[in-house]
TILO-780977 format. One line per 8 residues: number of its first residue (from 1); for each residue y, x, z of C-alpha. Coordinates in pm, whole numbers, plus 50000, padded with zeros to 5 digits. Each point is the difference from the previous one (the first is absolute). Layout:
% residues N
NUM = Y,X,Z; ...
% end
This chain:
% residues 940
1 = 50000,50000,50000; 50340,50132,49905; 50299,49965,50229; 50363,49998,49888; 50300,50041,50229; 50319,49857,49853; 50219,50206,50233; 50366,50004,49901
9 = 49933,49988,49629; 50129,49715,49790; 49745,50043,49719; 49685,50190,49917; 49632,49972,49927; 49772,49773,50199; 49699,50232,49970; 49968,50358,49884
17 = 49647,49996,49871; 49801,49738,49821; 49891,49731,50249; 49630,49978,50065; 49960,49725,50258; 49673,50000,50187; 49775,49698,49990; 49994,49981,50377
25 = 50371,49941,50061; 50145,49970,49647; 50332,50158,50100; 50196,50142,49709; 50285,50140,50208; 50144,49974,50348; 50380,49988,50003; 50194,50095,50312
33 = 50370,50042,50063; 50097,50271,50248; 50354,50120,50046; 50046,50375,50024; 50233,50142,50263; 50009,50133,50350; 49861,49671,50127; 49779,49868,49721
41 = 49891,49641,50010; 49782,49764,49802; 50156,49715,49805; 49768,49703,49999; 49946,49785,49692; 50038,49629,50069; 49958,49808,49672; 49845,50052,49658
49 = 49994,49792,49680; 49870,50048,49642; 50185,49915,49681; 49867,49774,49727; 49817,50280,49816; 49816,50123,50309; 50072,50366,49924; 50319,50023,50208
57 = 50066,49909,50361; 50289,50015,50242; 49982,50084,50369; 50264,49994,50273; 50009,50182,50332; 50164,49910,50330; 50318,50194,49918; 50066,49801,49683
65 = 49880,50255,49743; 49837,49827,49702; 49777,50201,49765; 49850,49913,49665; 49656,50148,49931; 49890,50017,49636; 49621,50038,50020; 49970,50027,49623
73 = 50265,50270,49962; 49921,50175,50332; 50363,49987,50118; 50187,49869,50301; 50374,49934,50025; 50234,49905,50281; 50183,49701,49855; 50199,49868,50296
81 = 50114,50073,50354; 50075,49669,50171; 50063,50155,50346; 49791,49728,50164; 49636,49907,50016; 49852,49775,49733; 49802,49691,50096; 49866,49891,49658
89 = 49990,50126,49641; 49949,49847,49653; 49970,50200,49678; 49877,49745,49743; 50332,49865,49874; 50076,49904,49640; 50219,50309,49961; 49737,50266,50052
97 = 50233,50261,50151; 50129,49771,50276; 49851,49930,50340; 50081,49787,50305; 50009,50135,50354; 50047,49799,50319; 50182,50196,50269; 50023,49992,50378
105 = 50344,49832,49989; 49833,49686,49851; 50146,50063,49654; 49824,50049,49665; 50120,50257,49749; 49908,50062,49639; 50007,50359,49872; 49931,50165,49667
113 = 49751,50289,50005; 50150,50164,49691; 50371,49988,50080; 49937,49993,50379; 50285,49751,50032; 50033,49678,50195; 49951,49700,49771; 50055,49717,50248
121 = 50026,49927,50370; 49859,49668,50125; 50066,49857,50344; 49901,49679,50172; 49718,50073,50244; 50055,50004,50374; 49680,50183,50087; 49788,50277,49856
129 = 49853,49938,49653; 49630,50086,50000; 49891,49874,49657; 50138,50006,49644; 49816,49805,49731; 50102,50027,49635; 49924,49736,49736; 49766,50096,49717
137 = 50294,49995,49758; 50203,50227,50226; 50291,49753,49997; 49972,49863,50353; 49920,50147,50340; 49919,49849,50338; 50098,50185,50319; 49838,49889,50323
145 = 50102,50048,50360; 49874,49836,50317; 50251,49715,49986; 50068,49939,49631; 49899,50070,49642; 50251,50035,49717; 49961,49973,49623; 50213,50243,49796
153 = 50089,50013,49630; 49956,50365,49900; 50217,49960,49690; 50310,49907,50199; 49874,50111,50345; 50116,49666,50139; 49809,49792,50251; 49863,49680,49846
161 = 49821,49831,50289; 49941,50054,50370; 49702,49876,50202; 50106,49896,50350; 49745,49914,50265; 49991,49897,50360; 50014,50275,50259; 49669,49889,50146
169 = 49820,50064,49668; 50036,50353,49864; 49929,50129,49652; 49704,50227,49936; 50049,50064,49629; 50154,49843,49690; 49898,50135,49660; 49950,49917,49632
177 = 49656,49925,49866; 49912,50239,49714; 50031,49873,49643; 50150,49668,50111; 50324,49832,50102; 49877,49907,50347; 50129,50120,50337; 49759,50011,50295
185 = 50150,49975,50349; 49785,50078,50304; 50124,49916,50349; 49891,50105,50347; 49847,49659,50072; 49743,50063,49720; 50169,49757,49762; 50003,50114,49636
193 = 50215,49828,49736; 50029,50052,49626; 50340,49945,49834; 50129,49985,49645; 50231,50296,49943; 50265,49826,49788; 50031,49668,50182; 49853,50101,50339
201 = 49787,49686,49983; 49704,50011,50238; 49687,50003,49785; 49739,49989,50276; 49906,50105,50351; 49673,50163,50098; 49801,49816,50267; 49948,50142,50346
209 = 49703,50240,50039; 49695,49878,50194; 50021,50020,50377; 49679,50202,50021; 50171,50292,49824; 50365,49933,50069; 50215,50313,50006; 50370,50061,49988
217 = 50073,50143,49658; 50198,50323,49997; 49929,50162,49661; 49936,49861,49652; 49888,50118,49657; 49960,49826,49662; 49788,50096,49701; 50176,50103,49681
225 = 49921,49666,49835; 50146,49809,50295; 49687,49796,50070; 49870,50137,50331; 50199,50051,50319; 49865,50226,50275; 50138,49957,50351; 49927,50182,50324
233 = 50139,50061,50345; 49900,50107,50347; 49631,49944,49939; 49713,50148,49806; 49979,49685,49789; 50145,49996,49650; 50081,49668,49828; 49985,49958,49621
241 = 50187,49701,49851; 49963,49859,49651; 50355,49908,49897; 49884,49789,49705; 49774,49783,50215; 50233,50043,50301; 49719,50052,50244; 49836,50271,50208
249 = 49684,50110,49821; 49883,50308,50192; 50030,50165,50341; 49906,50369,50018; 49921,50162,50332; 50095,50367,50018; 49806,50252,50215; 50029,49968,50376
257 = 50212,50314,50023; 50271,49812,49813; 50204,49801,50251; 50316,49934,49798; 50104,50020,49634; 50333,50174,49933; 50016,49998,49620; 49821,49840,49702
265 = 50015,50097,49633; 49775,49939,49702; 49880,50294,49790; 50078,49931,49632; 49744,50062,49730; 50072,50031,49631; 49696,49792,49906; 50014,49706,50242
273 = 50286,49814,49826; 50191,49972,50327; 49721,49841,50205; 49980,50293,50239; 49672,50035,50187; 50077,50296,50228; 50224,49946,50300; 50152,50273,50215
281 = 50013,49916,50371; 50204,50222,50235; 49898,49945,50361; 50144,50102,50335; 49800,50326,50011; 50196,50143,49704; 49706,49975,49757; 50034,49808,49675
289 = 49668,49854,49889; 49940,49875,49647; 49752,49715,49971; 49856,49796,49715; 50088,49634,50052; 49692,49876,49817; 49735,50216,50161; 50195,50064,50324
297 = 49895,50364,49988; 50207,50294,50116; 50064,50218,49697; 50209,50284,50145; 50266,50070,50256; 50300,50229,50044; 50159,50135,50314; 49832,50090,50327
305 = 50049,49969,50371; 50176,50338,50010; 50202,49944,49682; 50077,49632,50014; 50187,49803,49733; 50315,49810,50084; 50055,49819,49668; 49878,50020,49641
313 = 50095,49905,49646; 49772,49984,49695; 50122,50072,49647; 49998,49706,49756; 49733,50160,49779; 49783,50085,50302; 49985,50379,49955; 50188,50115,50307
321 = 50035,49901,50363; 50306,50120,50190; 49966,49990,50379; 50250,50070,50274; 49809,50180,50273; 50059,49959,50371; 50130,50357,50018; 50273,49914,49749
329 = 49851,50177,49697; 49918,49841,49664; 49650,50012,49850; 49929,49932,49632; 49638,49892,49938; 49807,49993,49675; 49812,49672,49963; 49780,50160,49736
337 = 49884,50266,50245; 49943,49744,50276; 49793,49776,49772; 49811,50281,49829; 49681,49936,50192; 50034,49624,49955; 50055,50023,49626; 49728,50260,49944
345 = 49780,49893,49709; 49637,49910,50069; 49730,50263,49943; 49868,50026,49644; 49697,49797,49910; 49791,50306,49894; 49636,50057,50085; 49806,50326,49965
353 = 49703,49930,49777; 49842,50345,50007; 50090,50339,50137; 49924,50283,49762; 49878,50329,50142; 50281,50245,50056; 49827,50278,49815; 50010,49795,49684
361 = 50376,49982,49997; 50220,50278,49873; 50357,50044,49886; 49894,49947,49644; 49857,49658,50072; 50180,49699,49863; 50260,49828,50226; 50046,49623,50012
369 = 50340,49839,50080; 49985,49662,50161; 50307,49782,49919; 50071,49634,50006; 49970,49824,49667; 49855,50199,49708; 49704,50238,50028; 50097,50347,49884
377 = 49778,50255,49828; 49885,50307,50194; 50240,50291,49985; 49862,50345,49909; 50066,50295,50223; 50243,50261,49869; 49912,50284,50232; 49907,50213,49705
385 = 50358,49981,49874; 50170,50068,50333; 50135,50344,50087; 50034,50155,50343; 50303,50206,50100; 50005,50211,50319; 50341,50087,50141; 50053,50299,50228
393 = 50188,49904,50313; 50241,50206,50207; 49839,49958,50344; 50284,50152,50203; 50279,49800,49840; 49794,49684,50009; 49933,50045,50370; 50367,50048,50083
401 = 50093,49708,49783; 49746,49775,50165; 50112,50115,50341; 50365,49905,49936; 49934,49682,49803; 50010,49684,50210; 49911,49639,49920; 50250,49771,49827
409 = 50148,50286,49796; 50152,50198,50288; 50000,50378,50039; 49986,50169,50339; 50208,50302,49896; 50279,49775,49873; 49988,49794,50316; 50034,50314,50212
417 = 50300,50108,49795; 50152,49656,50048; 49928,50015,50374; 50150,50345,50033; 50314,49891,49823; 50063,49673,50186; 49809,50056,50325; 49820,49666,49964
425 = 49852,49762,49748; 50190,49693,49882; 49955,49712,50241; 49904,49766,49722; 49721,50223,49867; 49884,50160,50328; 49696,49782,50052; 49904,50036,49637
433 = 50027,50381,50020; 49802,50015,50325; 49718,49799,49849; 49991,50238,49703; 50016,50315,50215; 49725,49878,50229; 49803,49863,49701; 49901,49687,50189
441 = 49691,49829,49854; 50116,49647,50095; 49644,49896,50066; 50036,49634,50082; 49629,49939,50031; 49938,50272,50260; 50307,49899,50198; 49901,49634,49993
449 = 49658,50096,50130; 50158,50183,50293; 50242,49717,50072; 49722,49743,49991; 49833,50178,50292; 50276,49872,50222; 50182,50162,50290; 49828,50304,50147
457 = 49904,49987,50366; 50211,50306,50077; 50319,49822,49895; 49949,49653,50142; 50253,50065,50277; 50241,50203,49793; 50298,49787,50099; 49959,50089,50364
465 = 50023,50372,49935; 50256,49976,49722; 50216,49692,50058; 50165,49945,49663; 50265,49729,49971; 49904,49891,49651; 49670,49814,50007; 49953,50051,49629
473 = 50048,50376,50031; 49756,50008,50290; 49746,49801,49797; 50032,50233,49700; 49967,50307,50226; 49690,49852,50162; 49841,49927,49661; 50079,50346,49865
481 = 49861,50178,50308; 49690,49779,49993; 49945,50082,49632; 50029,50374,50082; 49756,49962,50288; 49752,49816,49778; 50048,50268,49735; 49931,50284,50245
489 = 49872,49950,50355; 50195,50297,50134; 50327,49813,49953; 49897,49742,50258; 50024,50274,50266; 50309,50176,49866; 50275,49930,50255; 50289,50111,49779
497 = 49895,49799,49695; 50240,49707,50074; 50287,50246,50040; 49913,50168,49670; 49948,49676,49810; 50290,49796,50138; 50284,50140,49778; 49789,49946,49687
505 = 49903,49650,50111; 50363,49916,50056; 50089,50138,49658; 49714,49832,49808; 49961,49682,50205; 50021,49788,49684; 49718,50190,49826; 49714,50074,50237
513 = 49781,50161,49734; 50261,50266,49920; 50062,50051,50371; 49633,50061,50068; 49954,50237,49708; 50315,50201,50085; 49883,50050,50359; 49648,50087,49888
521 = 50132,50246,49742; 50230,50158,50260; 49713,50045,50243; 49763,50144,49738; 50248,50248,49849; 50252,50086,50273; 49795,49926,50315; 49654,50106,49891
529 = 49976,50282,50259; 50135,49799,50289; 49655,49880,50108; 49821,50334,50036; 50062,50005,50378; 49988,49622,50039; 50075,49834,50240; 50223,50294,50095
537 = 50315,50084,49802; 49948,50214,49689; 50024,50350,50154; 49962,50166,49662; 50296,49813,49855; 50212,50061,50307; 49913,50372,49991; 50121,50015,49640
545 = 50327,49837,50103; 50039,50246,50289; 49940,50300,49769; 50259,49873,49755; 50249,49944,50284; 49934,50352,50129; 50076,50138,49655; 50324,49809,49953
553 = 50139,49966,50358; 49833,50236,50247; 50268,49934,50263; 49931,49628,50005; 49624,50056,50021; 50048,50248,50288; 50216,49738,50175; 49714,49753,49965
561 = 49751,50257,50138; 50225,50089,50292; 50019,49637,50107; 49629,49929,49935; 50078,49773,49703; 49711,49981,49754; 49988,49874,49647; 49839,49678,50129
569 = 50339,49918,50149; 50247,50111,49735; 49791,49949,49683; 49723,49748,50051; 50223,49699,50092; 50188,50052,49673; 49678,50004,49801; 49831,49700,50159
577 = 50311,49787,49948; 50076,50160,49658; 50362,50045,50113; 50058,49625,50019; 50141,50023,50355; 50250,50277,49934; 50134,49906,49655; 50187,49703,49861
585 = 49852,49788,49724; 50192,50171,49722; 49921,50347,50135; 49635,49913,50042; 49978,49875,49640; 50166,50319,49874; 49758,50208,50206; 49695,49833,49851
593 = 50145,50030,49652; 49966,50374,50055; 49667,49984,50187; 49827,49800,49726; 50148,50225,49730; 49891,50334,50155; 49695,50174,50141; 49846,49843,50313
601 = 50121,50302,50199; 50355,49874,49944; 49943,49759,50290; 49932,50294,50236; 50306,50185,49875; 50203,49686,50073; 49890,50007,50365; 50110,50363,50031
609 = 50327,49927,49823; 50076,49707,50230; 49950,50221,50310; 50216,50275,49855; 50275,49748,49920; 49978,49878,50362; 49989,50350,50153; 50334,49964,50178
617 = 49899,49707,50221; 49648,50144,50031; 50127,50338,50125; 50211,49819,50256; 49689,49835,50148; 49862,50194,50298; 49759,49745,50146; 49684,49869,49853
625 = 50106,49647,50070; 50297,50051,49776; 49771,50089,49714; 49763,49702,50075; 50247,49731,50013; 50171,50118,49667; 50284,49767,50079; 50254,50280,50002
633 = 49888,50114,49660; 50009,49649,49870; 50338,49935,50159; 50137,50326,49868; 49854,49917,49663; 50148,49653,50011; 50333,50139,50112; 49983,50252,49723
641 = 49913,49729,49753; 50281,49778,50127; 50245,50286,49985; 49882,50094,49657; 50021,49641,49888; 50346,49972,50156; 50111,50319,49832; 49856,49882,49673
649 = 50168,49664,50042; 50327,50166,50091; 49967,50239,49711; 49918,49710,49770; 50297,49806,50135; 50223,50304,49959; 49874,50053,49648; 50039,49635,49927
657 = 50347,49999,50152; 50092,50308,49801; 49870,49839,49685; 50182,49679,50084; 50320,50191,50079; 49972,50196,49680; 49935,49683,49811; 50292,49833,50178
665 = 50235,50287,49915; 49880,49999,49644; 50048,49628,49990; 50348,50032,50147; 50086,50269,49746; 49871,49781,49724; 50194,49707,50141; 50317,50212,50017
673 = 49957,50116,49642; 49915,49650,49894; 50310,49872,50184; 50223,50253,49823; 49844,49913,49671; 50046,49632,50070; 50363,50058,50104; 50073,50183,49676
681 = 49823,49730,49811; 50206,49737,50183; 50326,50177,49912; 49895,50021,49638; 49895,49639,50008; 50333,49901,50155; 50192,50181,49725; 49781,49836,49742
689 = 50055,49669,50173; 50383,50043,49990; 49988,50084,49631; 49769,49709,49938; 50233,49771,50193; 50299,50113,49792; 49807,49943,49681; 49881,49671,50136
697 = 50360,49893,50083; 50111,50083,49644; 49706,49811,49861; 50083,49708,50229; 50361,49994,49873; 49884,50000,49641; 49751,49731,50078; 50272,49797,50175
705 = 50229,50017,49696; 49712,49909,49771; 49910,49719,50233; 50355,49863,49989; 50006,50015,49619; 49665,49834,49987; 50110,49732,50245; 50319,49930,49796
713 = 49800,49979,49677; 49745,49781,50170; 50278,49772,50136; 50158,49960,49654; 49663,49940,49848; 49924,49745,50267; 50330,49816,49941; 49937,49991,49626
721 = 49650,49875,50068; 50139,49725,50224; 50256,49900,49732; 49728,49987,49735; 49784,49793,50229; 50288,49754,50067; 50073,49966,49629; 49632,49946,49934
729 = 49992,49738,50276; 50303,49818,49848; 49836,49999,49659; 49685,49872,50156; 50193,49721,50176; 50179,49905,49676; 49667,49983,49822; 49855,49796,50283
737 = 50297,49754,49994; 49979,49965,49623; 49628,49945,50023; 50042,49737,50272; 50277,49822,49806; 49780,49993,49695; 49706,49872,50203; 50226,49737,50164
745 = 50126,49877,49662; 49648,49980,49869; 49883,49811,50307; 50301,49759,49982; 49930,49933,49633; 49633,49950,50072; 50086,49771,50292; 50239,49800,49784
753 = 49735,49964,49735; 49752,49893,50267; 50249,49742,50134; 50060,49868,49654; 49629,49973,49947; 49965,49827,50337; 50283,49760,49910; 49833,49920,49675
761 = 49670,49955,50176; 50161,49769,50258; 50173,49798,49736; 49678,49967,49806; 49819,49907,50319; 50281,49753,50082; 49972,49835,49661; 49622,50001,50038
769 = 50028,49840,50344; 50250,49743,49871; 49774,49922,49708; 49699,49964,50226; 50202,49788,50242; 50125,49777,49718; 49650,49964,49869; 49874,49916,50344
777 = 50275,49748,50056; 49935,49840,49664; 49631,49985,50077; 50070,49845,50341; 50245,49754,49849; 49749,49915,49733; 49734,49943,50263; 50239,49794,50205
785 = 50094,49792,49694; 49634,49956,49919; 49934,49893,50357; 50298,49766,49990; 49884,49852,49672; 49654,49956,50139; 50146,49845,50308; 50214,49763,49792
793 = 49704,49904,49793; 49811,49939,50314; 50284,49801,50141; 50030,49802,49679; 49632,49935,50009; 50022,49893,50359; 50295,49778,49919; 49815,49858,49707
801 = 49705,49932,50222; 50228,49871,50266; 50168,49766,49756; 49663,49884,49887; 49895,49947,50359; 50317,49828,50095; 50012,49776,49702; 49758,49776,50161
809 = 50256,49849,50225; 50180,50254,50221; 50333,49906,50114; 50329,50154,49910; 50018,50182,50328; 49700,50206,49915; 50154,50110,49672; 50309,50103,50182
817 = 49801,50203,50247; 49819,50166,49725; 50312,50100,49828; 50137,50158,50309; 49690,50212,50036; 50034,50124,49642; 50358,50094,50062; 49896,50192,50311
825 = 49739,50191,49804; 50249,50081,49730; 50241,50128,50263; 49740,50222,50153; 49914,50137,49657; 50363,50087,49934; 50021,50163,50341; 49694,50211,49919
833 = 50158,50109,49674; 50321,50097,50180; 49803,50199,50253; 49813,50182,49725; 50325,50081,49824; 50154,50129,50322; 49693,50219,50067; 50017,50148,49652
841 = 50372,50064,50040; 49943,50179,50334; 49727,50219,49854; 50217,50092,49702; 50291,50081,50227; 49786,50218,50224; 49853,50187,49702; 50347,50068,49862
849 = 50113,50132,50338; 49704,50242,50019; 50050,50124,49644; 50373,50053,50059; 49926,50190,50321; 49745,50225,49827; 50244,50074,49717; 50281,50074,50246
857 = 49773,50227,50204; 49890,50186,49688; 50363,50054,49900; 50103,50115,50352; 49681,50171,50137; 50161,50197,50286; 50167,49700,50168; 49841,49890,50317
865 = 49781,49698,49951; 50134,49693,50169; 49773,49787,50204; 49966,49704,49771; 49674,49867,50133; 50167,49795,50263; 50257,49863,49750; 49726,49928,49754
873 = 49820,49811,50267; 50318,49820,50088; 50066,49919,49634; 49646,49889,49949; 50025,49793,50310; 50312,49836,49857; 49816,49897,49688; 49852,49655,49997
881 = 49624,50004,50043; 49787,49767,49799; 49819,49908,50313; 50333,49914,50167; 50128,49789,49713; 49676,49817,49952; 49982,49685,50181; 49645,49936,50072
889 = 50077,49658,50106; 50149,49908,49663; 49724,50152,49776; 49648,49894,49950; 49731,50242,50117; 49884,50115,49657; 50351,50085,49885; 50074,50182,50324
897 = 49684,50207,49969; 50083,50098,49642; 50355,50099,50091; 49883,50204,50297; 49748,50183,49784; 50269,50079,49740; 50239,50116,50273; 49734,50238,50142
905 = 49938,50143,49655; 50372,50053,49945; 50033,50170,50339; 49710,50232,49924; 50142,50091,49661; 50343,50061,50148; 49864,50213,50282; 49806,50215,49754
913 = 50315,50049,49794; 50192,50092,50316; 49733,50256,50097; 50010,50162,49656; 50378,50021,50010; 49993,50152,50347; 49744,50260,49894; 50212,50090,49700
921 = 50305,50033,50224; 49809,50227,50243; 49887,50231,49719; 50350,50024,49863; 50133,50071,50350; 49748,50278,50066; 50075,50164,49664; 50372,49979,50060
929 = 49966,50149,50346; 49799,50288,49857; 50284,50075,49759; 50256,49970,50277; 49840,50291,50192; 50168,50256,49765; 50346,50074,50150; 50172,50106,49680
937 = 49896,49675,49829; 50163,49804,50280; 50311,50213,49961; 49997,49938,49624
% end
C-alpha cells in the first residue's frame, strides 16, 4: 500500500509508482495531510464526494482545505481554502468544474475547480447542513439540515421551495431519486413521503414497518434505477422497500457484531442496468461490509477494528471506494481488487485422458495449444533454427551495481549524497525511502498469520507497565509485540522490546504490516548481536562502544571509569530506547534517515557521538546517581535545544526583519521615485490641460458663433415654414368652403326637385282620392236611389194592396190615416237622404283638410308639427253623424238597417283613407327632418 502526505503542497502526484492493490485490503493509496513545522499536526479529512465521471473526487479537511484528486491523471490540486470546516460536499453538478460545499456557518458555497473562484453564496439554513442531493439533470439541489430542507435552482442559485416541519419531528434526509423527478423525504418518526419535484405534490407515503422489526431509520440508500430503498438505524436489521409496490419486501439481519448501521450505499455495476445487487453497510465498528441482497452473502469488507472507517463514497461507475478513516486519513480502494476472488472464473472443464510416459516426450515433440473456439494445428518446434549467445559479465561491476540498486528505481549512493547535502530525507518521501532502503517484503500472508494468533501471553498486561493515553496506540503496540513474540519466542522475554518498538509503532500506527517489518528488519540487521549474552545486556556491543569512546574522547572515558560508570549506564539506555527518550521527533527521524542509509555500526557511532556532545554536563557529574537519573543531561540538552531554537528563532526573526526592512526601504525608495515621476507627470498633465482648455475655449467660441448663426437661420426657416403652412391652410379652407357651397347648392337643387316631385305626387294622389271619393259617393247615391225606388215601389204596391183592401168598405177616416203614414215615411226617407249627404260632405271636408296639411307640411318640412289630432277630433265631433241624424222612431226597421250598414261602410272607407294620408304625412315628415339635420341647408 502506498501512502501520500499532502503536506504544504498545493498540487502533485497522488502516487509515485504504479498502484498494485492487494486482494486482501484493495487499497490503492492512503492519503494523509500533515503540516510541517516545529509543531507538526495532522489535518483530518471530513467529507468526500465523486464527480459524475467517477474518476475525480473532492475531499475537505477540518481547516477548510478542499482538494481535487484526479485518479485517472494521478494528480491532486488544492482548489479552495474556506477557512472553516466543511459539513457536506457535492461534485455532480451540470457544470462539471463546479462543486457545492456546506460550511460550518450554515451557508452553502459554489466554487469552480478550474478558476478557483467563488461562483455563488447561498444562505437560508439556521443549523448545520449535513446532506446535499443533486438532481440527475444537475439543475436542482436539495440541502438538508435537522430542521428544514431547501430546494435550490442551480442556474440562478435562488431558493425555490422550503420544507418546514414541526420541532417535534426532525428530518433525517431529503434527496432526489435517481433518474426521476421525485423527491424522497425521510423524517425521524419513520415517515417517508415521495413528492413531485416541480409541483411538490405528494405522490405517496410508505406504510409503517412491522412492529416485530421496527427500528428508527437513520441512514438510507437507493439503487441507481430508483426502485429499491434500503433503510437502517441503531439495529442489525436492514429494511428493503420496493418503491414501485410501496411496500417492505425484505428484512436482512446483519451479523451479531453489528449493533448499529452508520452508512448505506449501493455498489454500481456496469451490467446490472441500475438494479444494484451489492449493498455496502458501514457499522459502528468502523467496518464496511458488502453484501448481496439476493443471496444475503457477505462478499467482502473494508476497514478493520484498528483502522476504522468514518464515512465512505462510491464512484458512479463502481470502480473506486473513497473512505474517510477514523484517524483522519483518506483511503482509495480498488473494487476490482476487492472482488478479484469473487469474480474469478470457474476452473476449466478439462479431464486427463491418459498420461504419457515422460521418457517419450522431448523438446522436438509436437506441442498442442488449447484455445476456445477453433482447433488449431500442431506447431512444429524450431529449436534447430534457434541460436544461443553467451555474454561475458563483469562480476565486480555487477556486484556493486546490485548492492547500490534499491527497489522502485532508487539508488543507495544517490540517496546518501542527497542525505549528506540536506541532512535528512524529504518528509513526503521518507517512508517510501525507508521501505526501499530496508527492502521490506510486505508479506501480508505471514503477517496475517501472526496477527491471527492473537495477543501473546507476555503482553496481556502491557497497559499496566506502559500506561499509554491513546487506546488505539496501545492496541497497535500490543499487536506488534505479540506478532514479534509469535515470530520468535525470545522476544516474549525481552524486557526492552516495548521501548525499542514504541517509536516505530507511533510512527507507523496506520500501517501495522510496515511497522512490524521495519522493527523486524532493524532487529535482524542492527541488533543481531544484542542477544549473544541474553538476558544480560550485549557486552560485546557495549565493549565496542567503549573502545570507540576511548579512541575519540579518552578524558570522558576516564571520567566514567573514575566514577565507576560503565557502558551499561551511558550507552545501553540509548540503544534499548533507540534514542527516542533523548531526541525530539524531527531529530529522531533525521537520525534514522542516517542509520538506515549507512552501515549497522553507524548506530554505535551515534551512541559515542551523543556522549561526546554531552561531555560538558557529563564531566560535571561526580556521583553515580547523577549519571543514573540522566535528568541533568536531559535538562541540559533540553535547555540547549531551547536556547538553540530561541537563537534560531531570533536569528530568523532578525533575518526576516532585515529582509522586511530592506524591502520596506526599497519600497519607500520606489515610492519616492514613483512620487517624483508622478509629480512631473502631473505638472506636464496640468500644462497640457491648460493648453487643452485654451483650445477648448476657442473651439467653444467658434461653436457658439456657429450655433447663433444656425439658430438665426433655423428661426427664419421656421417663420417661412409657418407662413407657408398658414397660406396652405387658407387655400385649404377656401377649397373646403367652395366645396361645401357647391355641395349645398346641389343638395338644395336636389331637395327642390324632390319637393316638386312630392307636390306632384300629392296632387296626383289628391286627384286620385277625389276621384275615388266621387266614385264612391256616386255609387252610394246610386244605391240609395235604388233603395228609394225599391222602397217607393214597395210602398206603391202596399198602397195598391191597401186600396184594394180598403175598397171593400173602409171609411174615409182610414184613408186619411193611411195618407198620414205615407207622408211620415216620405219624411223619414228625405231625412235619411239629408243625413247621407251631410256624412259625405263631412268626409270630403276631412279628406281635403288632411291633403292640405300634408301639402303644407311637405312645403315647410322644418316647422314644428302642430297637434291637430285634438282639433280633428273636435271637428269630427262637430260633424253630424248619420246615427245622430237618423231617427229610428221615424224609419222602418229595414230602411234603418240598410242605412246603418251603408254608414258603417262609409266610415270604414273614410278611416282607411285617413290612415293612408297620415302614413304619407309621416313619411314626408321623416324625410324632411333628415334633410333638416344638415346645418348649411338650414342656413341656405
